[in-house]
SELO-459016 format. One record per residue (C-alpha): residue number from 1; chain; residue in one letter; x, z, y. Coordinates in pm, 1 decimal, decimal comma, padded with zeros to 6 digits. Layout:
BEGIN
(NUM; 'A'; 'A'; (X; Z; Y)) ...
! end
This chain:
BEGIN
(1; 'A'; 'X'; (-04699,7; -00246,7; -02036,2)) (2; 'A'; 'X'; (-04364,8; -00327,9; -02106,1)) (3; 'A'; 'X'; (-04396,2; -00747,0; -02115,5)) (4; 'A'; 'X'; (-04076,9; -00902,1; -02252,0)) (5; 'A'; 'X'; (-04081,0; -01259,2; -02196,8)) (6; 'A'; 'X'; (-03880,7; -01546,1; -02393,4)) (7; 'A'; 'X'; (-03753,3; -01614,0; -02719,4)) (8; 'A'; 'X'; (-03818,4; -01473,0; -03098,9)) (9; 'A'; 'X'; (-03555,9; -01645,6; -03345,3)) (10; 'A'; 'X'; (-03425,7; -01630,2; -03684,2)) (11; 'A'; 'X'; (-03034,6; -01509,9; -03763,7)) (12; 'A'; 'X'; (-02917,3; -01649,6; -04079,4)) (13; 'A'; 'X'; (-02647,8; -01382,9; -04232,2)) (14; 'A'; 'X'; (-02751,2; -01591,5; -04497,2)) (15; 'A'; 'X'; (-03103,0; -01425,1; -04531,8)) (16; 'A'; 'X'; (-03312,2; -01472,5; -04219,8)) (17; 'A'; 'X'; (-03318,7; -01173,5; -04009,2)) (18; 'A'; 'X'; (-03567,0; -01119,0; -03691,8)) (19; 'A'; 'X'; (-03376,5; -01173,2; -03398,3)) (20; 'A'; 'X'; (-03371,7; -01348,4; -03004,0)) (21; 'A'; 'X'; (-03279,0; -01088,1; -02711,6)) (22; 'A'; 'X'; (-03650,3; -01078,7; -02565,5)) (23; 'A'; 'X'; (-03810,1; -00971,4; -02887,9)) (24; 'A'; 'X'; (-03531,9; -00727,1; -02938,2)) (25; 'A'; 'X'; (-03659,5; -00555,9; -02646,3)) (26; 'A'; 'X'; (-04012,4; -00568,5; -02713,8)) (27; 'A'; 'X'; (-03976,8; -00415,6; -03038,0)) (28; 'A'; 'X'; (-03703,2; -00128,0; -02905,0)) (29; 'A'; 'X'; (-03983,3; -00042,9; -02625,9)) (30; 'A'; 'X'; (-04236,6; 00009,9; -02920,5)) (31; 'A'; 'X'; (-04036,2; 00215,9; -03103,2)) (32; 'A'; 'X'; (-03933,3; 00409,8; -02790,5)) (33; 'A'; 'X'; (-04290,6; 00464,0; -02717,9)) (34; 'A'; 'X'; (-04407,6; 00265,0; -02422,4)) (35; 'A'; 'X'; (-04644,5; 00051,7; -02489,1)) (36; 'A'; 'X'; (-04515,1; -00308,2; -02520,9)) (37; 'A'; 'X'; (-04620,3; -00692,4; -02536,9)) (38; 'A'; 'X'; (-04402,2; -00999,7; -02661,9)) (39; 'A'; 'X'; (-04469,3; -01331,8; -02468,2)) (40; 'A'; 'X'; (-04349,4; -01667,0; -02621,5)) (41; 'A'; 'X'; (-04408,3; -01974,8; -02863,6)) (42; 'A'; 'X'; (-04390,8; -01869,8; -03277,9)) (43; 'A'; 'X'; (-04364,6; -02114,5; -03574,6)) (44; 'A'; 'X'; (-04643,0; -02140,7; -03798,5)) (45; 'A'; 'X'; (-04365,9; -02191,1; -04039,5)) (46; 'A'; 'X'; (-04221,7; -01920,0; -04290,2)) (47; 'A'; 'X'; (-04017,1; -01798,9; -04057,5)) (48; 'A'; 'X'; (-04246,7; -01754,0; -03802,9)) (49; 'A'; 'X'; (-04453,3; -01563,8; -04051,4)) (50; 'A'; 'X'; (-04147,5; -01366,7; -04065,4)) (51; 'A'; 'X'; (-04100,7; -01309,2; -03713,9)) (52; 'A'; 'X'; (-04486,5; -01241,5; -03656,1)) (53; 'A'; 'X'; (-04540,3; -00963,8; -03915,4)) (54; 'A'; 'X'; (-04218,7; -00804,6; -03779,0)) (55; 'A'; 'X'; (-04369,6; -00762,3; -03424,8)) (56; 'A'; 'X'; (-04706,2; -00643,4; -03568,5)) (57; 'A'; 'X'; (-04549,2; -00373,5; -03792,6)) (58; 'A'; 'X'; (-04356,7; -00242,1; -03510,4)) (59; 'A'; 'X'; (-04694,1; -00245,8; -03269,6)) (60; 'A'; 'X'; (-04641,4; -00503,6; -03036,4)) (61; 'A'; 'X'; (-04884,4; -00652,0; -02827,2)) (62; 'A'; 'X'; (-04910,4; -01058,5; -02931,9)) (63; 'A'; 'X'; (-05193,2; -01146,1; -02736,9)) (64; 'A'; 'X'; (-04996,2; -01388,7; -02519,5)) (65; 'A'; 'X'; (-04809,5; -01525,0; -02830,9)) (66; 'A'; 'X'; (-04906,3; -01833,2; -02952,3)) (67; 'A'; 'X'; (-04815,6; -02039,4; -03323,3)) (68; 'A'; 'X'; (-04683,6; -02317,4; -03249,4)) (69; 'A'; 'X'; (-04631,3; -02615,5; -03519,3)) (70; 'A'; 'X'; (-04258,1; -02682,2; -03470,6)) (71; 'A'; 'X'; (-03927,7; -02489,2; -03643,9)) (72; 'A'; 'X'; (-03802,3; -02145,8; -03574,3)) (73; 'A'; 'X'; (-03497,1; -02158,5; -03419,1)) (74; 'A'; 'X'; (-03227,9; -02065,1; -03595,5)) (75; 'A'; 'X'; (-02881,9; -01898,8; -03567,7)) (76; 'A'; 'X'; (-02680,8; -01959,1; -03860,0)) (77; 'A'; 'X'; (-02376,3; -01775,0; -03910,0)) (78; 'A'; 'X'; (-02127,5; -01894,4; -04157,2)) (79; 'A'; 'X'; (-01799,3; -01687,9; -04307,5)) (80; 'A'; 'X'; (-01580,2; -02044,7; -04465,1)) (81; 'A'; 'X'; (-01321,8; -02017,8; -04375,2)) (82; 'A'; 'X'; (-01368,5; -01800,7; -04105,4)) (83; 'A'; 'X'; (-01672,3; -01681,0; -03924,7)) (84; 'A'; 'X'; (-01853,9; -01926,6; -03724,7)) (85; 'A'; 'X'; (-02180,9; -01981,5; -03545,3)) (86; 'A'; 'X'; (-02390,0; -02251,1; -03528,9)) (87; 'A'; 'X'; (-02736,8; -02275,0; -03358,4)) (88; 'A'; 'X'; (-03024,3; -02527,6; -03435,7)) (89; 'A'; 'X'; (-03306,2; -02505,8; -03184,6)) (90; 'A'; 'X'; (-03385,2; -02872,8; -03059,4)) (91; 'A'; 'X'; (-03775,8; -02847,8; -03020,3)) (92; 'A'; 'X'; (-03852,9; -02514,3; -03180,1)) (93; 'A'; 'X'; (-04157,6; -02311,0; -03121,0)) (94; 'A'; 'X'; (-03961,0; -02051,4; -02853,0)) (95; 'A'; 'X'; (-03902,6; -02394,1; -02627,1)) (96; 'A'; 'X'; (-04276,9; -02499,2; -02622,2)) (97; 'A'; 'X'; (-04487,6; -02192,3; -02450,2)) (98; 'A'; 'X'; (-04757,7; -02384,3; -02197,9)) (99; 'A'; 'X'; (-04930,0; -02053,5; -02056,9)) (100; 'A'; 'X'; (-04837,0; -01672,3; -01996,1)) (101; 'A'; 'X'; (-05155,0; -01514,6; -01833,3)) (102; 'A'; 'X'; (-05097,7; -01128,7; -01771,1)) (103; 'A'; 'X'; (-05442,2; -01115,3; -01706,3)) (104; 'A'; 'X'; (-05515,7; -01136,2; -02062,2)) (105; 'A'; 'X'; (-05344,9; -00823,3; -02132,0)) (106; 'A'; 'X'; (-05540,6; -00613,8; -01906,5)) (107; 'A'; 'X'; (-05534,3; -00439,4; -01555,8)) (108; 'A'; 'X'; (-05153,7; -00404,8; -01444,1)) (109; 'A'; 'X'; (-04921,1; -00371,4; -01263,6)) (110; 'A'; 'X'; (-04705,6; -00439,3; -01589,8)) (111; 'A'; 'X'; (-04341,0; -00439,1; -01608,1)) (112; 'A'; 'X'; (-04165,8; -00827,5; -01690,2)) (113; 'A'; 'X'; (-03895,0; -00888,9; -01870,8)) (114; 'A'; 'X'; (-03700,1; -01201,1; -01950,4)) (115; 'A'; 'X'; (-03376,5; -01400,3; -02005,9)) (116; 'A'; 'X'; (-03106,7; -01516,1; -02269,4)) (117; 'A'; 'X'; (-03259,8; -01833,3; -02427,2)) (118; 'A'; 'X'; (-03661,4; -01796,2; -02295,0)) (119; 'A'; 'X'; (-03526,9; -01827,3; -01922,8)) (120; 'A'; 'X'; (-03362,5; -02178,5; -01949,4)) (121; 'A'; 'X'; (-03496,1; -02356,4; -02230,5)) (122; 'A'; 'X'; (-03789,1; -02622,7; -02277,9)) (123; 'A'; 'X'; (-04125,4; -02599,4; -02183,2)) (124; 'A'; 'X'; (-04037,9; -02215,1; -02164,0)) (125; 'A'; 'X'; (-03826,4; -02192,5; -01913,4)) (126; 'A'; 'X'; (-04097,4; -02327,6; -01648,6)) (127; 'A'; 'X'; (-04381,3; -02160,3; -01777,4)) (128; 'A'; 'X'; (-04220,8; -01799,9; -01754,0)) (129; 'A'; 'X'; (-04028,9; -01907,7; -01393,2)) (130; 'A'; 'X'; (-04424,1; -01928,3; -01302,5)) (131; 'A'; 'X'; (-04496,1; -01628,6; -01436,0)) (132; 'A'; 'X'; (-04243,2; -01415,8; -01226,5)) (133; 'A'; 'X'; (-04306,8; -01590,4; -00912,9)) (134; 'A'; 'X'; (-04667,5; -01478,7; -00937,6)) (135; 'A'; 'X'; (-04614,1; -01144,6; -01077,3)) (136; 'A'; 'X'; (-04664,8; -00804,2; -00830,7)) (137; 'A'; 'X'; (-04492,9; -00563,6; -01032,4)) (138; 'A'; 'X'; (-04158,7; -00461,7; -01129,4)) (139; 'A'; 'X'; (-03957,8; -00777,2; -01265,3)) (140; 'A'; 'X'; (-03630,5; -00707,6; -01500,8)) (141; 'A'; 'X'; (-03372,3; -00994,6; -01586,8)) (142; 'A'; 'X'; (-03067,1; -00960,6; -01853,0)) (143; 'A'; 'X'; (-02900,8; -01253,7; -01797,8)) (144; 'A'; 'X'; (-02742,0; -01246,6; -02136,0)) (145; 'A'; 'X'; (-02531,0; -01554,4; -02147,9)) (146; 'A'; 'X'; (-02492,6; -01771,3; -02468,7)) (147; 'A'; 'X'; (-02224,3; -02024,8; -02354,3)) (148; 'A'; 'X'; (-02241,0; -02210,1; -02683,8)) (149; 'A'; 'X'; (-02582,1; -02287,2; -02630,4)) (150; 'A'; 'X'; (-02573,4; -02384,8; -02215,3)) (151; 'A'; 'X'; (-02560,9; -02790,1; -02246,1)) (152; 'A'; 'X'; (-02665,8; -02776,0; -01848,0)) (153; 'A'; 'X'; (-02496,4; -02536,9; -01634,3)) (154; 'A'; 'X'; (-02710,7; -02690,8; -01379,7)) (155; 'A'; 'X'; (-03078,8; -02620,2; -01536,0)) (156; 'A'; 'X'; (-02927,2; -02247,7; -01667,6)) (157; 'A'; 'X'; (-02826,9; -02182,8; -01264,0)) (158; 'A'; 'X'; (-03149,1; -02369,0; -01154,7)) (159; 'A'; 'X'; (-03404,0; -02100,0; -01365,7)) (160; 'A'; 'X'; (-03129,1; -01797,7; -01303,2)) (161; 'A'; 'X'; (-03186,6; -01825,3; -00908,4)) (162; 'A'; 'X'; (-03534,1; -01854,6; -00969,8)) (163; 'A'; 'X'; (-03563,1; -01512,3; -01150,4)) (164; 'A'; 'X'; (-03310,9; -01357,7; -00939,6)) (165; 'A'; 'X'; (-03528,2; -01424,9; -00620,6)) (166; 'A'; 'X'; (-03811,1; -01211,3; -00762,0)) (167; 'A'; 'X'; (-03603,2; -00958,6; -00990,3)) (168; 'A'; 'X'; (-03576,6; -00567,3; -00935,5)) (169; 'A'; 'X'; (-03351,5; -00486,9; -01221,0)) (170; 'A'; 'X'; (-03062,8; -00632,6; -01345,7)) (171; 'A'; 'X'; (-02853,1; -00607,5; -01611,7)) (172; 'A'; 'X'; (-02528,7; -00756,8; -01695,5)) (173; 'A'; 'X'; (-02230,5; -00728,8; -01916,5)) (174; 'A'; 'X'; (-01880,7; -00766,3; -01848,1)) (175; 'A'; 'X'; (-01894,5; -01097,0; -02061,6)) (176; 'A'; 'X'; (-02188,5; -01257,2; -01849,2)) (177; 'A'; 'X'; (-02060,8; -01145,8; -01514,7)) (178; 'A'; 'X'; (-01724,8; -01326,8; -01519,1)) (179; 'A'; 'X'; (-01917,0; -01666,0; -01677,5)) (180; 'A'; 'X'; (-02179,5; -01655,8; -01368,4)) (181; 'A'; 'X'; (-01921,9; -01582,9; -01120,2)) (182; 'A'; 'X'; (-01563,0; -01606,3; -01216,3)) (183; 'A'; 'X'; (-01325,2; -01444,1; -01080,0)) (184; 'A'; 'X'; (-01527,8; -01162,6; -00882,0)) (185; 'A'; 'X'; (-01512,3; -00780,8; -01052,7)) (186; 'A'; 'X'; (-01831,6; -00653,0; -01219,3)) (187; 'A'; 'X'; (-01904,6; -00427,3; -00909,7)) (188; 'A'; 'X'; (-01843,1; -00662,8; -00652,4)) (189; 'A'; 'X'; (-02120,9; -00899,2; -00814,1)) (190; 'A'; 'X'; (-02345,9; -00530,4; -00840,0)) (191; 'A'; 'X'; (-02276,1; -00481,3; -00474,3)) (192; 'A'; 'X'; (-02362,2; -00837,8; -00331,6)) (193; 'A'; 'X'; (-02682,6; -00845,0; -00567,4)) (194; 'A'; 'X'; (-02811,6; -00483,7; -00418,1)) (195; 'A'; 'X'; (-02727,7; -00663,4; -00058,7)) (196; 'A'; 'X'; (-02930,8; -00974,9; -00172,7)) (197; 'A'; 'X'; (-03204,2; -00731,7; -00268,8)) (198; 'A'; 'X'; (-03226,2; -00603,9; -00647,4)) (199; 'A'; 'X'; (-03307,0; -00276,7; -00651,2)) (200; 'A'; 'X'; (-03134,7; -00185,0; -00998,7)) (201; 'A'; 'X'; (-02834,7; -00334,6; -01114,5)) (202; 'A'; 'X'; (-02705,7; -00201,8; -01506,7)) (203; 'A'; 'X'; (-02374,9; -00237,0; -01622,6)) (204; 'A'; 'X'; (-02251,7; -00280,4; -01968,6)) (205; 'A'; 'X'; (-01901,2; -00202,7; -02092,7)) (206; 'A'; 'X'; (-01963,6; -00182,0; -02502,8)) (207; 'A'; 'X'; (-01713,2; 00098,3; -02587,0)) (208; 'A'; 'X'; (-01714,0; 00227,9; -02197,7)) (209; 'A'; 'X'; (-02057,0; 00300,0; -02144,1)) (210; 'A'; 'X'; (-02266,8; 00146,9; -01874,0)) (211; 'A'; 'X'; (-02342,5; 00189,6; -01512,4)) (212; 'A'; 'X'; (-02698,1; 00199,6; -01285,7)) (213; 'A'; 'X'; (-02647,4; 00131,4; -00935,6)) (214; 'A'; 'X'; (-02890,3; 00139,7; -00670,5)) (215; 'A'; 'X'; (-02859,3; 00116,9; -00276,4)) (216; 'A'; 'X'; (-02816,2; 00525,2; -00333,6)) (217; 'A'; 'X'; (-02493,2; 00484,9; -00552,7)) (218; 'A'; 'X'; (-02376,9; 00517,1; -00892,0)) (219; 'A'; 'X'; (-02514,8; 00662,2; -01209,8)) (220; 'A'; 'X'; (-02230,7; 00637,3; -01466,2)) (221; 'A'; 'X'; (-02219,2; 00749,5; -01854,1)) (222; 'A'; 'X'; (-01957,4; 00704,6; -02143,6)) (223; 'A'; 'X'; (-02061,3; 00556,3; -02468,6)) (224; 'A'; 'X'; (-02123,0; 00807,3; -02774,8)) (225; 'A'; 'X'; (-01813,2; 00823,6; -02973,8)) (226; 'A'; 'X'; (-01974,6; 00660,2; -03341,1)) (227; 'A'; 'X'; (-01816,5; 00417,2; -03617,4)) (228; 'A'; 'X'; (-01994,0; 00055,6; -03523,9)) (229; 'A'; 'X'; (-02087,3; -00095,9; -03806,0)) (230; 'A'; 'X'; (-02294,1; -00396,8; -03601,3)) (231; 'A'; 'X'; (-02331,8; -00475,7; -03155,2)) (232; 'A'; 'X'; (-02622,5; -00697,7; -03239,9)) (233; 'A'; 'X'; (-02921,7; -00587,4; -03028,1)) (234; 'A'; 'X'; (-02693,1; -00295,5; -02839,9)) (235; 'A'; 'X'; (-02790,2; -00455,6; -02491,6)) (236; 'A'; 'X'; (-03131,9; -00534,8; -02544,4)) (237; 'A'; 'X'; (-03168,6; -00184,7; -02677,3)) (238; 'A'; 'X'; (-03016,5; -00016,2; -02329,6)) (239; 'A'; 'X'; (-03292,4; -00279,0; -02148,7)) (240; 'A'; 'X'; (-03556,7; -00116,2; -02360,1)) (241; 'A'; 'X'; (-03489,4; 00256,2; -02311,9)) (242; 'A'; 'X'; (-03377,1; 00214,0; -01948,2)) (243; 'A'; 'X'; (-03749,4; 00041,3; -01852,5)) (244; 'A'; 'X'; (-03959,5; 00286,2; -02110,5)) (245; 'A'; 'X'; (-03783,2; 00607,4; -01915,5)) (246; 'A'; 'X'; (-03902,1; 00387,5; -01629,3)) (247; 'A'; 'X'; (-04234,5; 00310,2; -01745,4)) (248; 'A'; 'X'; (-04241,3; 00688,1; -01834,5)) (249; 'A'; 'X'; (-04170,6; 00784,6; -01506,7)) (250; 'A'; 'X'; (-04475,5; 00607,8; -01369,5)) (251; 'A'; 'X'; (-04246,4; 00372,1; -01185,3)) (252; 'A'; 'X'; (-04422,6; 00071,1; -01413,8)) (253; 'A'; 'X'; (-04766,2; 00192,2; -01369,5)) (254; 'A'; 'X'; (-04807,7; 00177,4; -01024,5)) (255; 'A'; 'X'; (-04784,7; 00576,9; -00986,1)) (256; 'A'; 'X'; (-04451,2; 00552,8; -00830,6)) (257; 'A'; 'X'; (-04193,7; 00293,9; -00725,5)) (258; 'A'; 'X'; (-03837,7; 00204,4; -00865,1)) (259; 'A'; 'X'; (-03754,9; 00368,5; -00516,7)) (260; 'A'; 'X'; (-03884,6; 00742,4; -00602,1)) (261; 'A'; 'X'; (-03654,9; 00753,4; -00890,5)) (262; 'A'; 'X'; (-03351,3; 00923,7; -00759,4)) (263; 'A'; 'X'; (-02950,0; 00892,3; -00894,5)) (264; 'A'; 'X'; (-02994,5; 01215,3; -01117,4)) (265; 'A'; 'X'; (-03267,0; 01012,8; -01296,3)) (266; 'A'; 'X'; (-03090,3; 00714,1; -01354,2)) (267; 'A'; 'X'; (-02813,2; 00953,3; -01476,8)) (268; 'A'; 'X'; (-03061,3; 01053,3; -01749,9)) (269; 'A'; 'X'; (-03201,3; 00750,0; -01821,9)) (270; 'A'; 'X'; (-02872,8; 00592,9; -01876,5)) (271; 'A'; 'X'; (-02775,5; 00881,7; -02083,9)) (272; 'A'; 'X'; (-03091,2; 00796,4; -02323,4)) (273; 'A'; 'X'; (-02988,7; 00431,7; -02299,4)) (274; 'A'; 'X'; (-02652,2; 00498,1; -02451,7)) (275; 'A'; 'X'; (-02797,9; 00683,6; -02733,4)) (276; 'A'; 'X'; (-03046,7; 00436,4; -02789,3)) (277; 'A'; 'X'; (-02778,4; 00181,1; -02815,4)) (278; 'A'; 'X'; (-02519,4; 00395,7; -02999,9)) (279; 'A'; 'X'; (-02777,4; 00423,6; -03300,7)) (280; 'A'; 'X'; (-02819,8; 00052,1; -03308,8)) (281; 'A'; 'X'; (-02484,0; 00033,6; -03331,0)) (282; 'A'; 'X'; (-02460,7; 00253,3; -03617,3)) (283; 'A'; 'X'; (-02667,1; 00041,0; -03850,5)) (284; 'A'; 'X'; (-02677,4; -00349,8; -03921,4)) (285; 'A'; 'X'; (-02837,8; -00587,5; -03736,3)) (286; 'A'; 'X'; (-03110,8; -00523,3; -03436,3)) (287; 'A'; 'X'; (-03243,0; -00230,5; -03544,1)) (288; 'A'; 'X'; (-03313,6; -00022,5; -03223,6)) (289; 'A'; 'X'; (-03430,3; 00316,0; -03293,3)) (290; 'A'; 'X'; (-03745,6; 00541,0; -03288,0)) (291; 'A'; 'X'; (-03815,7; 00774,7; -03015,6)) (292; 'A'; 'X'; (-03796,6; 01076,3; -03259,5)) (293; 'A'; 'X'; (-03450,8; 01000,5; -03339,3)) (294; 'A'; 'X'; (-03336,5; 01030,2; -02953,8)) (295; 'A'; 'X'; (-03557,3; 01354,3; -02950,4)) (296; 'A'; 'X'; (-03323,7; 01468,3; -03229,9)) 
! end
């Protein structure tokens, strides 16, 4: 399975909308036809019920999702007098995950994905770091930096480094990499990551498209030209589309490895991911496409 780990939360815009990078990845992977599971604490409050129903409706496996008697984290978007973002996430359900035993999902190997807030917040951070350190299969990391929420850079670095040590696939945007490694180009960051053992680096450049870099070279594709309605969830859709392509290829099921995927394959995967992200950007909210939409 594609097992996405981390936070599920609500965006208040002002009505509540299901969100959270790792949850979005699980939803998108399931819609694209891959068996997907979500690992994260979900509140027993009304917002938690909304998140649970959203995951269930999209056929995401919830066996590793405990219901937690703590509030749901909220990202609040205010429009007075100008657009302003606030985050309410102290002692919320997403930070309280105490266990993540993948054996409950059946035989692997599974593809484990994480990043964003779940990587460094609360007890969840330690639980997921230990999961990754014990995992035998592919590990995917989308750093998806949120500087306005990071109040302890040393803690963020600590958990990022632990994931990085075990990651096979690393995804970052230009904004992410500029915050993590200031003063360096995206390409130099990617080269260093590959030199340090990351097998696949995914660089996203917004309207300029994306690149997939491996030890064999680079596969780059442009972004489709569309009328953008909302970019929320675009990066998560790219991750899910790439991981579902890897799963389809067999690298996630043990029949092959990432090393068996050539640059021609990565170009095809990247083109599919760019198309999927464009569909997400063409409609409001994190609303990733279904498999049938990519086949049109």
